[in-house]
C-alpha positions in Angstrom: 110.4 103.4 111.5 113.3 102.4 109.3 114.4 103.4 105.9 112.0 102.5 103.1 113.2 101.6 99.6 111.4 100.1 96.6 112.2 96.5 95.5 114.0 97.6 92.6 115.9 100.0 94.7 116.9 97.3 97.3 118.1 95.3 94.5 120.1 98.1 93.0 121.7 98.9 96.2 122.6 95.3 96.9 124.5 95.1 93.4 126.5 98.2 94.2 127.4 97.3 97.8 128.6 93.8 96.6 130.6 95.2 93.7 132.3 97.7 96.1 133.1 95.0 98.5 134.3 92.6 96.2 136.0 93.5 92.6 135.4 90.1 91.4 131.5 90.7 90.8 130.4 91.8 87.4 127.0 92.4 85.9 126.2 90.9 82.8 123.1 91.1 80.5 121.1 92.5 77.9 120.5 96.0 78.2 121.9 96.3 81.7 123.8 99.5 80.5 120.7 101.4 79.1 119.0 104.4 80.6 116.2 101.9 82.1 118.7 99.8 83.6 117.0 96.4 84.0 114.0 98.1 85.6 116.3 100.3 87.5 118.2 97.7 89.4 121.5 97.9 87.2 121.6 101.5 86.4 123.4 102.8 89.6 126.0 100.0 89.1 126.7 101.1 85.5 127.0 104.9 86.7 129.2 103.8 89.3 131.6 101.2 87.6 131.0 101.7 83.9 131.1 99.3 81.1 134.2 97.6 82.4 132.1 96.0 85.1 128.6 96.1 83.7 128.7 94.4 80.3 125.8 94.6 77.8 125.5 91.3 76.0 123.9 90.4 72.6 120.9 87.9 72.6 122.9 84.8 73.1 121.7 83.3 76.5 123.4 80.1 75.9 127.0 81.5 75.0 126.7 84.0 77.9 126.1 81.3 80.5 128.9 79.2 79.2 131.1 82.3 79.2 130.2 83.3 82.9 130.3 79.7 84.4 133.8 79.6 82.9 134.5 82.9 84.3 133.4 82.0 87.7 135.6 78.9 87.7 138.4 81.3 87.1 137.6 83.8 90.1 135.0 86.1 88.9 131.6 86.5 90.4 129.3 87.0 87.6 125.6 88.3 87.9 123.7 87.6 85.0 120.5 89.6 84.5 117.6 87.9 82.1 115.0 90.7 81.7 112.8 88.0 80.5 113.0 84.8 82.5 111.6 82.7 79.5 114.8 83.1 77.6 116.4 81.3 80.5 115.8 78.0 79.0 118.5 78.9 76.5 120.9 79.3 79.4 119.8 75.9 81.1 122.6 73.7 79.2 125.3 75.5 80.7 123.8 76.3 84.2 122.3 72.7 84.7 124.8 70.5 82.9 127.9 72.3 84.2 126.9 74.9 86.8 125.0 72.9 89.1 126.9 69.4 88.8 130.5 71.3 89.0 131.3 70.6 92.6 130.0 66.8 92.4 131.8 66.1 89.1 135.1 67.6 89.8 135.4 67.5 93.6 135.7 71.2 93.4 134.4 72.6 97.0 134.6 76.2 95.5 131.8 75.3 92.8 131.0 78.0 90.2 129.7 81.0 92.3 127.4 82.5 89.2 124.2 84.3 90.2 121.3 84.6 87.3 118.4 87.0 88.1 115.3 86.2 85.8 112.6 88.7 85.5 108.8 86.9 85.3 105.3 88.2 85.6 102.5 89.3 83.5 101.4 92.8 82.0 100.1 93.8 78.6 99.1 90.8 77.3 102.7 89.2 76.8 101.1 85.7 75.9 102.4 82.2 76.4 106.3 82.6 75.7 106.7 85.9 77.9 104.7 84.9 81.1 106.2 81.7 82.6 107.6 81.5 86.1 110.3 79.1 86.1 111.2 78.6 89.8 110.2 75.1 90.0 111.8 74.1 86.8 115.4 75.3 88.2 114.4 74.0 91.9 114.3 70.5 90.2 118.0 70.3 90.0 120.4 69.6 92.8 123.4 71.9 93.1 121.5 75.1 92.5 120.0 77.5 94.9 116.7 79.0 93.9 114.5 81.9 95.3 111.9 84.3 94.5 111.9 87.3 97.1 108.7 88.7 98.0 109.9 91.9 99.8 112.5 94.6 99.2 114.3 93.7 102.3 114.5 89.9 101.2 115.4 91.0 97.5 118.6 92.7 98.9 119.2 90.1 101.6 119.0 87.2 99.3 121.0 88.8 96.3 124.0 89.7 98.8 123.9 86.0 100.3 124.0 84.9 96.5 126.9 87.0 95.6 128.7 85.6 98.5 128.0 81.9 98.1 130.1 79.4 96.2 127.0 77.7 94.8 125.4 78.8 91.6 122.0 80.8 92.3 118.9 81.7 90.5 116.8 84.5 91.6 113.3 84.9 90.3 111.9 88.4 90.5 108.1 89.3 89.6 108.2 92.7 87.8 104.9 93.3 89.7 106.9 93.7 92.9 109.5 96.4 91.6 107.3 99.3 92.9 106.7 97.5 96.2 108.1 99.4 99.5 109.4 98.2 102.5 111.7 98.8 105.1 115.5 97.9 103.9 118.6 98.5 106.5 121.3 100.6 104.7 124.3 98.4 105.7 125.0 95.1 103.7 123.2 92.0 105.4 122.3 88.5 104.2 119.2 86.5 104.3 120.0 82.6 104.4 118.7 80.5 101.6 116.4 77.6 103.0 114.9 80.0 105.7 111.2 80.8 105.1 109.1 83.2 107.5 105.7 83.6 108.8 104.6 86.9 106.9 101.1 86.9 109.0 100.4 84.8 111.9 96.7 83.2 111.8 94.9 80.0 113.5 92.2 78.8 111.0 94.1 78.1 107.7 97.7 78.3 106.5 98.5 79.8 102.8 102.0 78.7 101.7 103.4 81.0 98.8 106.5 82.7 97.2 107.1 86.2 95.5 103.9 87.8 94.2 101.6 85.3 95.8 102.8 86.3 99.3 101.2 89.9 98.6 98.1 88.3 97.2 97.7 86.0 100.0 98.1 88.8 102.7 95.5 90.7 100.7 93.0 87.5 100.8 93.9 87.3 104.5 92.9 90.9 105.3 89.5 90.3 103.5 89.0 87.1 105.1 89.7 88.6 108.6 86.5 90.7 108.2 84.7 87.4 107.9 86.1 86.0 111.2 88.6 83.8 109.4 92.2 84.1 110.5 94.8 83.1 107.9 98.5 82.6 108.6 100.7 83.4 105.4 104.0 81.5 105.0 106.5 82.8 102.7 109.0 80.4 101.9 111.6 82.8 100.4 113.6 80.0 98.6 112.5 77.0 96.6 115.6 75.1 97.0 116.5 74.6 99.7 113.0 74.8 101.1 112.1 75.3 104.9 110.2 72.3 105.4 110.1 73.1 109.1 108.3 76.5 108.7 105.5 75.0 106.2 104.8 71.7 108.4 104.7 73.7 111.8 102.3 76.1 110.3 100.2 73.3 108.9 100.2 71.6 112.2 98.7 74.7 113.9 96.1 75.3 111.6 95.4 71.9 110.1 94.2 73.5 106.9 96.6 74.4 104.0 96.2 76.3 100.7 99.3 76.6 98.4 99.3 79.5 96.0 101.7 79.9 92.9 102.2 81.8 89.9 103.1 78.6 88.0 101.2 75.5 87.0 100.1 72.8 89.6 101.4 69.8 87.8 104.9 68.9 88.9 105.5 72.4 90.3 106.4 74.3 93.6 102.8 73.7 95.0 103.0 69.9 94.4 106.3 69.7 96.3 104.8 71.8 99.1 101.8 69.5 99.2 104.2 66.4 99.3 106.1 68.0 102.2 103.1 68.2 104.2 101.6 64.7 103.3 105.0 63.2 104.1 105.5 65.0 107.4 102.3 66.1 109.1 99.4 64.1 107.3 97.7 63.6 110.8 97.3 67.3 111.4 95.4 68.1 108.2 91.5 68.5 108.9 90.8 68.9 105.1 92.6 68.1 101.9 95.2 70.5 100.7 94.1 73.0 98.2 96.2 74.6 95.5 95.5 77.8 93.8 97.5 78.3 90.3 96.8 79.1 86.8 94.7 76.9 84.7 96.8 74.0 82.9 97.2 75.6 79.5 99.7 78.2 78.2 99.0 82.1 79.0 96.6 83.9 76.7 97.7 87.0 74.9 94.6 89.1 75.5 94.5 91.4 78.6 91.4 90.5 80.0 92.1 86.6 79.3 95.4 87.3 80.8 93.6 88.8 83.9 91.4 85.6 84.3 94.3 83.4 83.9 96.6 84.5 86.5 95.1 83.7 90.2 95.1 86.3 92.8 93.6 87.3 96.0 90.2 86.3 95.3 90.8 82.8 94.6 93.1 82.3 97.5 90.3 83.7 99.9 87.8 81.2 98.0 90.1 78.2 98.4 90.3 79.3 102.3 86.5 79.6 102.7 86.1 76.1 101.1 88.5 74.8 103.8 86.9 76.3 106.8 83.2 76.0 105.6 82.8 79.4 105.2 80.1 81.6 103.2 81.8 82.7 99.9 78.8 84.8 99.0 79.3 87.0 102.0 82.7 88.0 100.8 83.0 91.0 98.9 84.7 90.7 95.4 88.6 91.9 95.3 89.6 93.8 92.3 92.9 92.6 90.4 96.6 94.4 91.1 97.5 96.3 88.2 101.0 95.1 87.1 102.1 98.4 86.2 103.8 97.1 83.0 102.8 98.5 79.9 105.8 96.9 78.0 107.8 96.0 75.9 110.5 95.7 78.6 
């Protein structure tokens, strides 16, 4: 049995280890120096390195992004923390029009090694402007790496990979995962971008997911195992680059695919995964691909409505049963997962 850390502890440890190994790494963001330390993830860095390398910023996401991309060009490795990913829209001008294109426009093989962490996820009825998952938005642009780690081990390994890379990186973290526990090695290690994993092997249906939806898919798989349905769960880890091999090989084995995402179906992550399967292994499919996503409207504010808006294990299980022709009425109802977040930060 290895050492166990929570998701937030794994991020905190990775941050400190990278800052110890490389004096160019600096942490930047709103409230990164306060007592809560961005859900605990930046507090250890502030206590270890102080305000010189853990820098609190004003509510100026566009300016901060531009400053950090310029700093990255001059040799620093900024780690920018957005405690609400929705406000990363304000940073997109600098990140997309400069950061992602730097290497291509200027022939600079070094690129600009800026890393942005964005916190997403529901809780306490946050509504339309505070509940958005932006991984597919950033994943659209060449020149960026985009990942959404589901486990503490991947949260640490992908952050270390990001802080050692020469490519601008966006890491999306669902706040419902911060209390999740898992085995995490103490020494620094990397998890490569573009390499997914089979989180649970199965033979009857594949569920492709990222971030929180990996855990919801695993809950659905356990529920369906009692009904004789063997579900394989694929955790893509990174959205760009996307591990097409692990997705297609699983789809080819099972012949049935459900794609589960925390963001909308239209033009999103689930659409891209479906397209990859359609382009590479359409002959292997025994049934049409199903997508489990929020309804095509902004998130509501009411907590009960918010719980109904966000899909979970129950909807994934229903989609799997539909593909295999199982009896949905025989499956017990699954309770939703408490996000553990009561706001406001």
